[in-house]
N, C-alpha and C positions, 0 to 999 in steps of 0.2 A: 817440506813446508808448502811448496807449490801444489803438490798433490792433495794435501789436506785442504788447501784453500779451494781447489776445484771441487772436491767432494762437498765441501760446505756450501758452495754456490748452487750445486745441483740439488742438494737437499732443500735449500731455501726456495729455489724455483719450484720444486715439487710441492712444497707446503703451500706456496702461493696459488698454484694451480688447483690444489685440493680445496683451498678455502673458496676460490671462485666457483667451484663446482657444487658448493653446499647450499646455494640459494641465497635468501635473505639479503645480505649486504651486496652480493654480486648483482642482483637484479637492480638495486638502487644505483650501483656504480655504472652499470651498462646503460640504464635509462638516462642518468645524468650526463653520461659522456656523449650520447648520440641524440638526445632530445633537444631540439631548439627551444630556448627559453620563451615562454609565452604566459601572459596573464589572461585568464578566462573570465568571462562575465557570467555570473550565476544568479538567475532570478528565483527568488524564494518567497512564497506567500506566507510562510510561517514567521512569527516574531522571533527575534534572535534568542530570547530567553526561554521559549517554550520547547518541549521535547523535540518537535520536528526541526526547529531551528538549531538546537544544539547538535542534533544528528548531522545536519548539513555541515556544520563547522567541523565535526569529527571527520567527515568525508574529505573536506578540503585539506585539513591538517595532515591526514594520512597521505594523500597524494603529494602534497608539497614536501613532506618529510622524505618519502620514499623515492622521489625524483631529485632529491638534493637541491630543492628550490628551482628546478627547471620549470615546473608548473606551479603557478600561483593563481589565486582567485580573488576577484572582486565580487563579494556577495551582497546582493541588494535584498534585504529582509523586509518582511511586512508588506509584500505586494507593491513595493516602491515602483517597479517597472511595469506592473500589470497585475490584475486580479487573476484568480485561478482560471477563469474562463478565457483569459488571453494568453496563457502560458504556452499552449501548443503552437500558436502562431508565432510567438516570440522565438521559440527554439527551432521551429521548422524553417523559418526564414533566415535564421542566423543572426537575428537582432540580439540574441543572447546565445551563449555557448551551451549552457546547461540549465536545468530546472528539476525540481521534484514535481512530477506531473500529476495533478489531481485528475486522474483518468476518468472518474465517474461523470465528469461534465462533458465528455466527448463521445457519447454513445453513437452519434451519427458520423463523426470523423474517424473514430477508432473502434468500430463495432466489434472486431474480433478480440480486442482487449477487454471488452465489457461483457464477458460472461459473468455469472453471478460471483461477486467478489467476496462472498461470505462462506465460511466453512463451519459446519456444525461440530462443536467440540463439547467438552464437559460443561454442564450448565452453570455450575459454580465456577467463577473465574479461575483459569488454569494457564500457567505459562506454556506448557507443552502444546496446548491448543492454539495459542498465539503463534508459536513457531510453525505449527502444522498449516496454518493459513498462508504463511509465506511460502512454505514448501509446495503447496497447491499451485500458487502462481508460478513458481520457478519451474515446476514440471511442465505446465502447459506452455509457458513462454520460451523456455530454454532447452528442455530435455526431451519431450515427447516428439517422436519422429513424424507424427501426423499433424499436430497442432502448431509446433514451434515454427516450421517454415511458413505457415500461413500468417501467423501473428508477426513474425519478423519481416515478411514481405510487405505487410500493411504499414509497419513502421518505416521501412525503407522508402516506400512511396511518399511518406510524409517528411522525408529527409531527416529522420531521427533514429536513434538507437537506444534501447533500454539496457541499463546496466544491472539493475536489481531492484527488489521490492522491499517495502517496510511494513511493519505491523500496524494495525489499526485498532486493536483492542476488541473487547466484547461489547455487544449491544445490550440494552435493558429496556423493559417496559416500565413506565412510571405513570402514576395516577394521583388524582387529588383525593382519592378514597382508598381504603384498604381493599386488597384483592389477593386471591391466591392462585388464580389461573386466568387463562384467556377468556373463558366463559363468563367470568365476573365483569369483563369489560363490555360485554354485549349490552346494547341499550344505552350506552354512553357515547359521547361524541369523541371519536378517536382521530386525532390529528396526525398527519404525516405528509411528507412532501411527494411521495411516489408510491409505486406498486399498489395502486388502488385495487387491482384485481385480487391481489394476495389477501389484503385485509378484509375485503368483502367476502372472499371465499371462506374466511374464518368467522364470518357472521358479525363483523364489526361495522359500526356506523361511521364510515370514512368521511373525514372532512380534510380538505387540502390545507396544509399548514407548513410553510417553509421555516427552516430552522431559525432565521433571524426574528421571526414573528411569534415563535412558540411561547416564549415567556409571557408576552402580552395576551396571547390567545388564551393561555391558561388563566391568567389574572382576570380577564374579562368574561370568562365562561364560554368563549367561543369553542373551546375544546375542553375535555375532562381528563384525557389521557393521551399518551403518545409512546413512540418507540424510537430509540436513538442510540448512538454510540455513548458509552458510559461517561467518558472523560468530558465531552462537551456539555453534558447535562449538569455536571458539577461546576465546570468553569463558568457557565452562564447562569448558575444558581437557579435552575429550574426546580430544584428540590424545595425551594421556599414556597412554591405554589403547588407542587405535586410531590409530597413527602413519602410516597410509597413506591418502592423500587422492587423489580424482580429481574434477575439475570435471565437471559433467554437462550444462551448457548451459541449465539451466532457471532463468529470471530471474523473480523475484517482484515484485509491486507490490500496492498496496491501501492499507489503513489510512487511509481518507479522513478529512480534516478535516471534522467533522460538527457542525452547529449545530442547536439546537432551533428548530423552525419558527416558533413564536410570537416568539422572540427575533429571528429573522431578519426577520420582518415589521415589527418595531418600528424597524428601521434604515432610514435614508433611502436612496434609490437610489444616491447618491454613496458612502455608507458601504458599502453592499452591494458596490459595485464594488471598493472598497479591500479588502474581505475576500477577494473572488475573486482579486484581484491578489496578495494576500499568500499565498494558497494556491498560486498558480502559481509565485511566487518560491520557496516552500518545496519544491515539487516539484523544481525545478532544483537547489536547495541539497541536497536529499536524494541526488541523483546524485553531486554532488561529495563529500558526506560518505561515501557508500558507497565511492567510489573511494579516499578517504584511509584509511578504516577497513580496506579490503581490503589496501592496501599495508602498513599497520601490522601487520595480522594475518599476512600472508605473512612479514614479517620475524620475527615471533614464532615461526612454524613453522620457519623456516630455522634460527634459534638452537637450537630444540629438536630439530633434525635430523629433521624430519618429511618424508616423501616426498610431494611434491605433483605430480600429473600431470593428465591430461585424458583422458576417454573419446574414442574415435574418433567422427567425425561420424555414422557409421552406428549405433553404440551409443547415442549421445545421442538420435538421432532415434527409435530403437526405444523407449527409456525414455519419452520425451516422448509418443509416440503411445499407449502403453499407459496412462500416467498420465492423459492427456487423456480417453481413452475412459472410463476408470473414473470420473472425476469427473463427466463429462457423464451417463453412465448412472445414476449414483447420484442426482444432482440431479433428473433427469427422473423417476426412479422415485419420489422423495419427493413431487413435485408431482402425479404421476398419482394418488397415493393421496388427494390433497386434492380435486381436481376436474378435469374435462376442460378447463375454461378455464385453470386454473392450469398444467396440463401443456402446453397450447398456447402460453401466454406463455413458459414455461420453454424450450420447444423453439425459439421464435423467437430468444431471447437466445443459446441454446447454438449454434444453427446459424450465426448471424452471428459469434459469437466464434470458432467453428471456422474460418470462412472467413478471418478476420483472422489466425488463428494458423497457417494453412497446413495445417489438418487437415480430414478428412472425417468428419462425424458425422451420423447420422440416428437418430430415436427408435427404440428397440428394438421389435420387433414383438410380443414376448411379454411 
């Protein structure tokens, strides 16, 4: 009997060890056992009910669940703690522990992260192209041996760490009149907030128009057409003034889950892995969310009898090439004014990004 009991105990212990070695539950148990309980402050410019906000909640739920409640979050939605232009300072100083960083607003503070954030994909909206834009960011920021150290060092200098990126969806051209390609927009007032050089290179009559003003600018005839991310144009009902849409094949990504470096360093290695896993899960979820949002928005436009088409492949490629060059030239020019070293680092990132994007770019000689 005693011998049988001993054998049974040995088998039970062996099974327990085997289960711990399988991952999943063991990671949670280890993190919960060694991670000091802490409630983190999360600043979020998204509203709680919009896709970006629900994605943040998924991140927080994942971490809390997999740390067995050792990590919890106080999430401040809707820019309660600061607008997108204040988020970097909030997380860098430790006023908050985390944010989803709207990185496009920080070209001067985080120049190496501000390579062209669009990837040319299928002109008609495509889920795989949405994922490819995230992969493009992940390669440059986490995987490539030449660019990743530069981008991570820049983040470290700002006392932050990037955990992962999310999808931004596809861009569209829209106009008050019917059009079939970019040439049809020439001679009309084209409103956009930036990349003036790109639009003028395409022969468009550029008028500066910031997103919050576009609806009224269309309504008052200040502009006749524009280009923007698809989802915001529907959310802001620009289609009521510009009911002619054309997909342009430019897919955005970015908005990294970003954590204060001091906060990150207080987490155990097991907990840090859970945070990275949560960001990866949210990247995948952001693609699904974008797909669903696009389907819903297309139904809205169909009900409103809005014409939705797509640029030709040649037109889309021309638009992307002009936009890509304008962004690269601008970012390189900014860093050239800072120092030769800054310009060299920027050139390294931009040239690698261009090779991944199927573009050719070299630093301007003048």
